[in-house]
N, C-alpha and C positions, 0 to 999 in steps of 0.2 A: 556290249559285253554281258553275258548271262550272269544271273545271280551266282551260279556255281563257280564261274570263272572269277567273279569278283572275290569270292570267299577263299579261293586257293592261296593267293599271296598273303592275304590277311591271316589265314590259318597257319601258314609256314612261319610268318613273323611271330604269331602268338606262341607257337611251339618253342621258338628260340627264346622268347621272353620268359616263358615258364621254366625252361631249363636254367636260364640265368638266375631266376629267383631261387630255385632249389639249390643251386650251387652257392649262392650268396648265403642262404640260411645255414648250409653246412659249414661254410667258412666262419661265419659269425659265431656259430655254436661252439667252435673249437677254440676260440680265443676271446679274451677280455682285453680290449684295447684301451690304452691311455688316450684321452682326447685332449690334445693341446689347445683346442679352441673352445673348450667347455665353458670358460669364463668370459669369452669374447661376447660383448653386448651387440650382436648383429642387429642392424636396423635402428639403432637408438640415436645415431648422430643426426642432428637437425640444424637447420640454418634459418635465415630470415625468409619468410614465405612471401612469394609474389605470384599472382595469377596473371599469366600472359594470355591475351585473347587471340586465338587463331583467326585466319581470314574468314572462316565460316562461323565464327562466334563461339567455338568450343574453348572452354577454359583449361589452360595447361598449367599444371602445378609445378612451380619452379622454386628452388631454394638456393639462397646465396650464402656462402660461407666466406666471411671476410675476417680471417684470423691470421693475417700475415704477420710474420716476424717483424720487429722494429727495423731490422736492417733492409727490409724490402720496401722501397719507396716509390716504385712505379705502379701503374694500373693494369698490368698484364692480367688477363682473365682467361681461365681455362673452363670451357663448357663441355660437360660430359653428357653423352647421348647413349642410353642403355639399349639392350637387345630385346628381342622378341620374347614375349610372355614373362618379362622381368619387370623391375622398376628401378628407380634411382638408387635404392639401397644395395644394388649389385656392385656399386662402386665403394662399398664400405671401407676397404683397406686403403683405397686411394684418398678417400675423404679423411680418414683418420691420419694418414701420414703426410699428405701433401699440403695441408692447411697452412703451414708456415711459409710456403714458397710462392704462393700466388693467391689471387682472388679466385674462388672456385664457384661454379654454377652447376647445379644438378637439376635436371628436368625429368618428369615422368612423361613418356610418350603418350599421345592421345589414347584414351581407353585403357591405359595401364596405370597402376599405382593410384594416385589421387587425382589424376587428370580426368576430365570429363570425356564422354564418348560422343562422337558425331554420327552422322549418317553413315550407313554401311558402305556407300559408294566412296567415302573418303578414307576408308581403311586400306591405305596403300602407301608405298614408299614415296611416291611423288608428293603426297600430302604431308608426310613427315618432313620432307625437305622444306616445304613452305612453312611448316610449324617451326622448324629450327631457325629459319630466317627471321621469323617474328621474335624468337628468343634472342637472337643476336642483336636485332634492332633495339629491343626493349631493355635488356639487362646486360648487354655485352660490355658496357663501360666505355671509357675514353681511351684506353690503351690497346696494345696489340692483343689479339684473340687467338687462342689455340682451341681447336675442336677435337675432342676425343670421342670416337665412336666404336662401340663394340657390336659386332654382328649386325642386327637390323639398324643399330645406331650408326654404324659405319656407312650403311646404305643411305641413311638419312643425310649424312655429310655429302655423299656423292650426289644425291638428289638436289641438295642446295647448290652444289657446284654447277649442276646442269641448269638450274633455274636462274642463278645469279652469279655467274663466273667472276664478275667484277669484284665481288667481295674478297676473292682469293687473289686475283691478279693485280688489283689496284685499290684494295680496301683494307679493312682492319684485320682480316684473318691472315695471320702470319705463320701458322703452323697447324698441322693435322696429325693425328695418330689414328690409324685404322687397325683395329684389333680384332682378329678372328672374324673377318668379314669377307665379302665378295663383291665384285663388280658385275656379276651375272652368272648364269649357268646353273642355278640351283635346280632347275627342272631336270637336269641330267645327273644330279648327284645321287649315288646309291645310299647315302646316309649310313655307311658302315655295314650295309647288308650285301649279300650276294647280288651281283648285277641284275639277274633276271627278276629277283624279288623287288629290288629297288625300282626298276622300270615299271613293274606291274603296279607298285604302290603309287607312282606318279600318275599312271593312267587312271586309277580309280580315285585320285585325290578330289576331283570335283564332287563325286558322289559322297565321299567321306565328309566333305565340308557341308553339303546339303543335309546329310544325316545329323551332323553335329548341331546344326542350326535348328533342325526340326525336333531333335531329341535332347536338347540341352539339359533339361532337368534330370533326365535319367543318367546322362553322362556325368553330370556334376555329382550325383549320388555315388556313382562308381568311383569317382576321383576321391571322394571323402573317405570311402571305406576300402579302397584298394591301396592301402599304404605301402605294402610290400612291393607291389608293381611300380608305384610312383617312385619310390626310393631307388629301385633297381634301374629304372629308366633314367633317372637323374644322374646316377653314378656313371652309367654307360655313356650317356651322351654329353655330359658336362665335364668330366674329369678323365685324365689319362693316367692317374696314379691313385694310390690308396689314401685318399684324403680323410680328414677327420669326420666322424659322424655329425658333429655340430655343423660343419660346413655343408655336408650333404643335406641335412635337414633344412638349413637356412635357404639353400637354393631351391629345394623342393617346395618349401612354403611360399616363396615368391611365385613360382610357376603355378601352384595351386590357387593362389590368390587372384590370378588372372582368369576371368570368366571364359568358359569354353567357347562362348559366342564370339568373344574377341579373338581368341586363338584361331577359330575357324575363319573369321572374316578377313584376317590379315594374310592367311596362308597363300591364297592365289596371287596376291600382290608381291609376295616374296619370290614366288616362282617366276613371276613375270619381270622381275627387276633386271634391267640391263643398263648399266651406266658406265661402261668402260670409257666411252668418249669423254665423259665428264672429268676423268682423272687428269686431263691435260691442263685444266685450270689450276691444279695443285702442284705442277712441276716446278714452279718458281718460288715456292715457299718451303720452309723446313717441314720434313715429313718423316713419319715413323710407321712401319708396318710390322706387326707381330702376329704370330700364330703358333699354336701347339702342334707338335708332330703327330699327335694322336687325336686331333680334332676330326670328329666324324661328320659334323654339320657343315662347316666351311673348311675343308681340308687344305693342307699347305699349297696344293696346286692353285687354289683360288688366290692366295696371297702372291704366289709366283706370277700369276697373270697381272696382278696389280703392279708389281715391281717392273714388269716389262713396259708398262705405260708410264711409270714413275721411276726411272733408273737412278735418280739422285736420292731416293728415299733410303733411310736406314732400315735394314731388314733384320729381324731376329726370329729364328726358329727355336722354340723352347722344347727341350727334350721331355718326354714322358708327361706331356701336358695336353689336356683336352680343350673343349670349347670355352670353358669359363676360366680362361687364363688369368684374368685380373684378380680372381679369388684364389685359384690354385697356386699361382706363381707370383703373388703380389710383390715380393721383394724385387724380383727381376723387372716386373712391369713398372713399379714405382721408380726404380732407378732409371729406366729408359725414359719415363715421363719427366723426371727431374732434369735429365740431360737435354731433352727437347725444350723444356722451359728455359734452360740456361742458354741454348743456342738462339732461341727467339729473342730473349732478353738482350743478348750480346749484339744481335743484328740491329735491334731497335736503338741501342746505345750508339752503335757505329753510324747509323743513319742520322741520328740527332746531331752527332759531331760534324758529319759531312755537310749538313744543312746549315 
């Protein structure tokens, strides 16, 4: 493809972005909004720190929150796996509100947050599945385990199921929650753009990745000083409603804290992700699938495809909700997770009685 042809879809996308930024400035200029999250201390919740060593020697930053209510006497553990270009703080509201109900484990994906970075060849979903398996082995505890994955984190859960299905069919994993994720087909997604533009962007993606790796310093400079663009993109691709400025800023800060090199290295692996067959390992355990109706990154059709393979899963489609549903609709997400915890706990108690 010629340089001119490469620039056409990028130019069209840039025009759309510029128009969106201008519109956003006009809207913001016309109103002074009350920010309900202004006092929320995003990213301040911390737990016991553990370093889990992956199979290639990379140190994975893991935190354990054991603040169970006195009435909780079992060892049920919930392990949270975050999405692409985020970190474990993306689970802020779940961490804040679910602590009394179970032992909680939060991990930074490799090269994200406080976890170390490995070789570029390991920046893929399959490796994330191996990493998650190490976390399950090392800090999963002695009771039933629930895996909660958002976006790339959900793909990590599927990769683990592909590598080690016995953990789900005859092991400690007794429940899964797959939030705003996909079992495959990202290479065909238009990401909320007109279909021709979306297809063109997928075609030039390898060139974009190479450019990002070659010009990382220049791109990082642009990220630091292109705040309007960053916030506009965050709002467009993260949320489906008019969320608070504090929530938008928090999400944007997590994304900006992820080096462009890491974002570029993981992108091809996300597009290559195909794990629909791995879902079979999860059909015999409690499961939850949730997605926002305005998710532009992993739209509802992707969750519908998961449900076809997991017909027994609870499915929830959240109205006026984007990709970051666990932040945008945390009351609904937390309620669904509490219900999942209750079902897994009830099943474990019934199994103990029958034995």
